[in-house]
C-alpha positions in Angstrom: 27.2 52.7 -21.8 27.9 49.7 -23.9 30.2 48.4 -21.2 27.5 48.9 -18.6 25.0 47.0 -20.8 27.5 44.1 -21.2 28.2 43.8 -17.4 24.5 44.1 -16.5 23.4 41.5 -19.1 26.1 39.1 -17.9 24.8 39.4 -14.4 21.2 38.8 -15.6 22.1 35.5 -17.2 24.3 34.3 -14.3 21.4 34.9 -11.9 18.6 33.8 -14.1 20.0 30.4 -15.1 20.7 29.3 -11.5 17.0 28.5 -11.2 15.2 29.0 -14.5 15.1 26.5 -17.4 16.2 27.4 -20.9 13.1 28.9 -22.5 12.1 29.8 -26.1 14.2 30.6 -29.1 17.3 31.5 -27.2 17.9 27.8 -26.7 17.6 27.2 -30.4 20.3 29.8 -31.2 22.6 28.5 -28.5 22.2 25.1 -30.1 23.1 26.6 -33.4 26.2 28.2 -31.8 27.2 24.8 -30.5 26.8 23.4 -34.0 29.9 25.4 -35.0 31.9 22.8 -33.2 30.8 20.2 -35.7 30.9 22.2 -39.0 33.2 21.6 -41.8 36.2 19.3 -42.0 38.6 18.9 -39.1 40.8 21.9 -38.6 41.4 25.1 -36.7 38.6 26.9 -34.9 38.6 29.6 -37.6 38.0 27.0 -40.3 34.9 25.8 -38.4 33.5 29.3 -37.9 34.0 30.3 -41.5 32.5 27.1 -42.8 29.4 27.5 -40.6 29.0 31.2 -41.4 29.3 30.8 -45.2 26.1 28.8 -45.4 24.2 30.6 -42.6 21.2 32.4 -44.1 20.2 33.9 -40.7 23.0 35.6 -38.8 26.4 35.0 -40.3 28.0 38.1 -38.7 27.1 36.9 -35.2 28.5 33.5 -36.1 31.8 35.1 -37.3 32.1 36.9 -34.0 33.1 33.6 -32.4 36.2 33.6 -34.5 37.3 36.6 -32.4 36.0 35.7 -29.0 37.1 32.1 -29.2 35.8 28.6 -28.9 35.2 28.7 -25.1 32.7 31.5 -25.5 30.7 29.4 -27.8 30.1 27.1 -24.8 29.5 30.0 -22.4 26.1 31.3 -21.4 27.4 34.8 -22.1 29.7 34.3 -25.1 27.3 36.0 -27.5 27.2 39.2 -25.5 30.5 40.5 -26.9 28.9 40.8 -30.3 25.6 42.1 -28.9 27.3 44.9 -27.0 29.7 45.6 -30.0 26.5 46.4 -31.9 25.1 48.4 -29.0 28.3 50.6 -29.1 27.5 51.7 -32.6 23.8 52.2 -31.7 24.6 54.3 -28.7 27.4 56.3 -30.4 25.2 57.2 -33.4 22.3 58.0 -31.1 24.4 60.3 -28.9 25.9 62.0 -32.1 22.4 62.4 -33.6 21.1 64.0 -30.4 24.1 66.2 -30.2 23.9 67.7 -33.7 20.1 68.2 -33.3 20.2 69.8 -29.9 23.7 71.4 -29.8 23.9 70.2 -26.2 26.6 67.7 -25.2 25.1 67.2 -21.8 21.8 66.3 -23.2 23.4 64.0 -25.8 25.1 62.1 -23.0 22.2 62.0 -20.5 19.1 61.4 -22.7 20.2 57.9 -24.0 20.3 56.6 -20.5 16.5 56.7 -20.5 16.3 53.9 -23.0 17.9 51.5 -20.5 14.6 51.6 -18.7 13.1 49.5 -21.5 12.3 46.0 -20.2 13.7 44.3 -23.4 17.3 45.3 -22.4 17.1 42.9 -19.4 14.8 40.1 -20.6 16.9 36.9 -20.6 14.4 35.0 -22.9 14.1 37.4 -25.8 16.0 40.6 -25.0 19.6 41.6 -24.9 20.8 38.8 -22.5 19.3 36.2 -24.8 21.0 34.7 -27.9 18.4 35.9 -30.3 20.0 38.0 -33.1 17.2 40.5 -33.3 18.4 42.8 -30.6 21.9 43.3 -32.1 20.3 43.6 -35.6 18.0 46.3 -34.3 21.1 48.1 -32.9 22.7 48.2 -36.4 19.3 49.1 -37.8 19.1 52.0 -35.4 22.6 53.1 -36.2 21.7 53.2 -39.9 18.7 55.4 -39.1 20.5 57.8 -36.8 23.4 58.3 -39.2 21.1 59.8 -41.8 20.0 62.4 -39.3 23.6 63.0 -38.1 25.1 63.6 -41.5 22.2 65.6 -42.8 22.6 68.1 -39.9 26.1 69.1 -41.2 24.9 69.4 -44.8 26.2 66.1 -46.3 23.9 63.6 -47.7 26.3 61.4 -49.7 28.6 60.3 -47.0 25.7 59.9 -44.5 23.8 57.7 -47.0 26.9 55.5 -47.6 27.5 54.9 -43.8 23.8 54.3 -43.3 23.8 51.7 -46.0 26.8 50.0 -44.5 25.1 49.9 -41.1 22.0 48.4 -42.7 24.3 45.8 -44.3 25.6 44.9 -40.9 22.0 44.6 -39.6 21.2 42.3 -42.6 24.2 40.1 -41.8 22.9 39.9 -38.3 19.3 39.2 -39.2 18.3 38.8 -42.8 14.9 40.5 -42.7 16.4 43.7 -41.3 17.2 44.3 -45.0 13.5 44.2 -45.8 12.7 46.6 -42.9 15.5 48.9 -44.1 14.2 49.0 -47.6 10.7 50.1 -46.4 11.7 52.3 -43.4 15.2 53.7 -44.0 15.3 54.0 -47.8 12.4 56.4 -48.0 14.2 58.7 -45.5 17.2 58.7 -47.9 14.8 59.8 -50.6 13.3 62.5 -48.5 16.6 64.0 -47.6 18.0 63.6 -51.1 15.0 65.4 -52.6 15.3 68.3 -50.1 19.0 68.6 -50.8 18.6 68.4 -54.6 16.3 71.5 -54.5 19.2 73.5 -53.0 21.8 72.6 -55.6 22.6 73.5 -59.2 22.5 69.8 -60.2 19.4 68.4 -58.6 19.3 65.1 -60.5 22.9 64.4 -59.8 22.6 65.2 -56.1 19.4 63.1 -55.8 20.9 60.1 -57.5 24.2 60.3 -55.6 22.5 59.9 -52.2 20.7 56.7 -53.4 23.8 55.3 -55.1 25.8 55.9 -52.0 23.2 54.2 -49.8 23.0 51.2 -52.1 26.8 51.1 -52.4 27.3 50.9 -48.6 24.6 48.2 -48.3 26.0 46.3 -51.3 29.6 46.3 -50.2 28.8 45.0 -46.8 26.0 42.6 -47.5 25.3 42.5 -51.3 26.6 38.9 -51.9 24.7 37.7 -48.9 21.4 39.3 -50.0 21.7 38.0 -53.6 22.6 34.5 -52.5 19.9 34.0 -49.8 17.0 36.2 -50.8 15.2 33.5 -52.9 15.7 31.0 -50.1 14.4 33.4 -47.4 11.4 34.4 -49.4 10.5 30.8 -50.0 10.9 30.0 -46.3 8.5 32.8 -45.3 6.0 31.8 -48.1 5.8 28.3 -46.6 6.6 28.8 -42.9 5.6 32.4 -42.3 2.9 31.3 -39.8 3.1 34.5 -37.9 2.5 36.7 -40.9 -0.8 37.9 -42.5 -2.9 37.4 -39.5 -5.7 39.8 -38.6 -4.9 43.3 -37.5 -6.8 42.6 -34.2 -4.6 39.6 -33.6 -1.4 41.5 -34.3 -2.4 44.4 -32.0 -3.5 42.0 -29.3 -0.2 40.1 -29.3 2.7 41.9 -30.9 1.3 45.4 -30.2 0.6 44.6 -26.6 4.1 43.2 -26.1 5.6 46.4 -27.5 4.0 48.4 -24.8 4.1 46.0 -21.8 7.2 43.8 -22.4 9.5 45.5 -24.9 9.1 49.0 -23.4 7.2 49.1 -20.2 5.6 51.9 -18.2 8.9 53.4 -16.8 10.4 54.2 -20.2 7.1 55.3 -21.7 6.6 57.7 -18.9 10.2 58.9 -19.0 10.2 59.4 -22.8 6.9 61.3 -22.6 8.3 63.7 -20.0 11.5 64.2 -22.0 9.5 64.9 -25.1 7.3 67.5 -23.4 10.3 69.1 -21.7 12.2 69.3 -25.0 9.3 70.8 -26.9 8.5 73.4 -24.2 12.1 74.5 -23.8 13.4 74.4 -27.4 10.4 75.1 -29.7 11.2 78.8 -30.0 14.7 78.1 -31.5 13.7 75.2 -33.7 14.8 75.1 -37.3 12.1 76.9 -39.4 10.5 75.3 -42.4 12.4 72.1 -41.7 9.7 70.1 -43.4 11.8 67.2 -44.6 13.1 66.7 -41.1 9.7 66.8 -39.5 8.3 64.2 -42.0 11.4 62.0 -41.7 11.2 62.0 -37.9 7.6 61.0 -37.8 8.1 58.4 -40.5 11.0 56.9 -38.6 8.9 56.6 -35.5 5.7 55.2 -37.0 6.5 53.5 -40.3 7.9 50.3 -38.7 4.9 50.1 -36.3 2.5 50.4 -39.3 4.6 47.9 -41.3 4.7 45.2 -38.6 1.2 45.6 -37.1 -1.0 46.7 -40.0 0.7 45.6 -43.2 2.6 42.4 -42.3 0.2 41.8 -39.4 2.7 39.9 -37.4 1.2 37.9 -34.6 2.8 37.2 -31.2 6.5 38.0 -32.1 8.1 40.2 -29.5 11.4 40.3 -31.3 9.9 42.3 -34.2 9.1 45.2 -31.8 12.8 45.9 -31.3 13.0 47.4 -34.8 10.3 49.9 -33.8 12.4 51.4 -30.9 15.0 53.5 -32.7 12.5 55.7 -34.4 10.5 56.1 -31.2 13.6 57.0 -29.3 14.5 59.7 -31.9 11.0 61.2 -31.9 10.9 61.3 -28.1 14.5 62.6 -27.3 15.0 65.0 -30.2 11.9 65.6 -32.3 13.3 68.6 -34.2 16.6 70.4 -34.8 17.5 73.7 -33.1 18.9 76.6 -35.0 22.1 78.2 -33.7 21.4 81.2 -36.0 18.3 82.1 -34.1 18.6 85.5 -32.3 17.5 84.0 -29.0 19.6 80.9 -29.2 22.2 81.8 -26.5 19.5 83.1 -24.1 17.2 80.1 -24.4 19.9 77.4 -24.6 21.3 78.2 -21.2 18.3 76.9 -19.2 18.1 73.8 -21.4 21.8 73.2 -20.7 21.2 73.4 -17.0 18.2 71.0 -17.4 20.5 68.6 -19.4 23.2 68.8 -16.8 20.7 67.7 -14.2 19.7 64.8 -16.4 23.3 63.6 -16.5 22.9 62.7 -12.8 19.2 61.8 -12.7 18.8 59.5 -15.7 21.8 57.2 -15.1 20.8 56.9 -11.4 17.2 56.2 -12.3 18.3 53.6 -14.9 20.6 51.8 -12.5 18.0 51.8 -9.8 15.4 50.4 -12.2 17.8 47.6 -13.1 18.5 46.8 -9.5 14.8 46.6 -8.7 14.3 44.2 -11.7 17.3 42.0 -10.9 16.2 41.6 -7.3 12.5 41.2 -7.9 10.7 38.1 -6.7 9.4 37.5 -10.3 12.9 37.3 -11.6 14.6 35.4 -8.8 11.9 32.8 -8.1 10.4 30.9 -10.9 6.7 30.1 -10.7 5.8 26.4 -10.0 5.4 25.5 -13.6 8.8 26.9 -14.5 10.3 25.1 -11.5 8.8 21.8 -12.7 10.2 22.4 -16.1 13.7 23.2 -14.8 13.7 20.0 -12.7 12.4 17.9 -15.6 15.0 19.3 -18.0 17.8 18.4 -15.6 16.5 14.9 -14.9 16.0 14.3 -18.6 19.5 15.5 -19.4 20.9 13.2 -16.7 19.1 10.2 -18.3 20.2 11.2 -21.8 23.9 11.8 -20.8 24.0 8.5 -18.9 23.0 6.7 -22.2 25.1 8.6 -24.7 27.1 6.1 -26.7 30.8 6.2 -25.9 32.0 3.9 -28.6 31.4 6.2 -31.6 34.1 8.7 -32.8 31.8 11.7 -33.3 29.4 13.5 -31.0 26.1 11.6 -30.9 22.8 12.9 -32.4 19.7 13.6 -30.3 16.1 14.2 -31.4 12.6 14.1 -30.1 9.0 13.9 -31.2 8.0 17.1 -29.4 9.1 20.8 -29.6 12.7 20.3 -30.9 13.4 19.3 -27.3 17.0 18.5 -28.0 17.6 22.3 -28.1 17.1 22.3 -24.3 18.9 19.1 -23.5 22.1 19.7 -25.6 23.1 23.0 -24.0 22.3 21.7 -20.5 24.4 18.6 -21.2 27.3 20.9 -22.3 27.0 23.2 -19.2 26.3 20.7 -16.5 28.2 17.6 -17.7 30.6 18.9 -20.4 29.2 16.3 -22.8 28.8 17.4 -26.4 25.9 16.2 -28.5 24.4 17.2 -31.8 20.9 18.0 -33.0 19.7 15.5 -35.7 16.8 17.8 -36.7 14.9 15.0 -38.3 11.5 15.2 -36.6 9.9 18.6 -37.3 7.4 20.6 -35.2 5.0 22.1 -37.8 3.6 20.9 -41.1 5.3 23.8 -42.9 8.7 22.6 -41.5 8.1 19.1 -42.9 7.5 20.7 -46.3 10.7 22.6 -46.2 13.0 19.7 -45.5 15.3 18.5 -48.3 17.9 15.7 -48.6 16.7 12.5 -46.9 19.7 11.2 -44.8 19.3 7.5 -45.7 22.0 6.8 -48.4 23.5 10.3 -48.9 21.6 10.8 -52.2 19.8 14.0 -53.0 16.0 14.0 -53.2 12.9 15.0 -51.4 13.0 14.5 -47.7 9.6 15.1 -46.0 6.8 16.5 -48.0 3.9 17.6 -45.7 1.9 14.6 -47.0 1.0 12.4 -44.0 1.1 9.0 -45.6 4.4 9.7 -47.3 6.0 11.1 -44.3 5.0 8.1 -42.2 6.9 5.9 -44.5 10.0 8.1 -44.3 10.2 9.1 -40.7 11.3 5.8 -39.0 14.1 4.9 -41.5 15.4 8.5 -41.3 15.5 8.3 -37.5 17.1 4.9 -37.5 19.8 6.1 -39.9 20.6 9.4 -38.1 19.7 9.5 -34.5 21.6 7.9 -31.5 19.2 8.9 -28.7 15.6 9.7 -29.2 13.2 11.3 -26.6 9.5 10.4 -27.0 6.5 12.0 -25.5 4.3 9.0 -25.0 0.9 10.6 -24.9 0.8 13.6 -27.3 -3.0 13.9 -27.1 -2.9 15.2 -23.5 -4.1 18.9 -23.4 -0.9 19.8 -21.4 1.1 18.8 -24.5 -0.5 21.4 -26.7 2.4 23.9 -26.3 5.0 21.3 -27.4 3.0 19.7 -30.2 2.3 22.7 -32.5 -0.3 21.3 -35.0 -2.5 18.3 -35.7 -0.2 17.1 -38.5 2.8 16.9 -36.2 0.6 15.4 -33.5 -0.3 12.5 -35.8 3.3 11.8 -36.7 4.4 12.1 -33.1 1.8 9.6 -32.1 2.9 7.3 -34.9 6.6 7.6 -33.9 5.8 6.9 -30.2 4.1 3.6 -31.2 6.8 2.6 -33.6 9.6 3.2 -31.0 7.8 1.0 -28.5 7.3 -1.8 -31.1 10.6 -1.8 -32.9 12.8 -3.5 -30.3 15.3 -4.6 -33.0 16.4 -1.0 -33.6 15.4 0.9 -30.4 16.1 0.0 -26.8 14.1 1.7 -24.0 16.5 3.1 -21.4 14.2 4.9 -19.1 11.0 6.9 -18.5 10.4 10.2 -16.7 7.2 12.0 -15.7 7.0 15.4 -17.5 5.1 18.7 -17.1 3.4 17.9 -20.4 0.8 15.4 -19.0 2.6 12.3 -20.1 5.8 10.3 -19.6 8.8 10.9 -21.7 10.7 7.7 -22.8 14.3 7.7 -23.8 15.4 5.3 -26.5 18.9 4.3 -27.7 19.5 3.3 -31.3 21.2 -0.1 -31.1 22.2 -0.1 -34.7 24.4 3.0 -34.3 26.3 1.9 -31.1 
């Protein structure tokens, strides 16, 4: 199944990027992958990867995967999928094992997981599995951690299951840091539930209760302890300043993130299929379910609902589809195997036979249905043919990249730095230049896109000294921005009129709009430092001007 996912996701990207532009955060993560080429001192590829991963507070494990798959896959549109499907293997293996020990049906354990491939997020090239965002592989490890607790509990062992679950949560944390926070609030309580139930059946209840928790923490700590301790203060500070999607109203969270969970992450086909499987399972297996299995019932419902409540009602996350991926493992478990069956039941053999025949039929129906659903998606008009706005964006990105590549300095020893005064737009130009022209450039990351990002910056690159970079104070940042650009940027892309309503999507707030307007004026006036090399009409209601820094030639 993981191999099928890999091949299908590869095909999605190949077809999609023939006619669609780079969209959203997948371009940012591709840009970060390309930055591995420039990290650390000159040396072997492994040296570059290790140096970049060591200081990576977001997804060091995904970065380390490039040490295995090689430098060429860093440049490839599908190079990240080796790691994503490696994570998918553990997710699917633990899900199949979990279903098997809960249902005692190998046919059902093989067939039922095919239903999850009906979820739209598996094929979405912008935010789902084909994209470069780390949330999907992180949610795979998160799900593997959750399922492992149910697998090991079914054969009577809490300690080993807790340790493996902690290790998988550590892998999820190394793939996306905040998976650790979700694990602490969603998975850790399940460890407590099972440990408490197990302790009631042993002669040393306190010892058994503590062992499960110690094992869970040990698995997490061995895999990701150093990473958590080192970067937790930095991550908490970042979200305290730049957590603009957090602490919105419940109505806003439901209207955006909640809606995307139903319509874009899951979709009607999988919701209908999971509902039918849930009803079929309950109707056929309820007679032989484990009696008085209270901890399992509570833990299953908790696994399905706690992450939803956490994201939508406590954190109140607005308009972030990637956070819905962590809701799926618990929902899959509740839908596919909501309770355990008892082999000791007197009617077990009699009632299991019709269920086995039902499961055997599913082994043919669900894979066929999933493949057919994928074929319909990949050949749909909405996927193959971009809407006019996306077509204009695709053509603009190519023309802008052509102009930038034609003006990249050839007399400097290192790859040149690019920047812009709108939407971190170098993240779209740099990968396109790499793919289409085999020209390598780097992201200067001087001009920011939100006031909170200006506040977070440290270490002004003027003379190599430490100190405060931008502050979020408009007058101070005006004084700092042009010297910083002159010192660091080789080619700068300027949106001339940032006040046009069509520019609202690429100029995120009024603070950044004011600085973008100021930079556009200064670029045009400072002919000593900046030379205009061309202008292009853009989909953002204004021309984009490309300037070359004459002092860095």
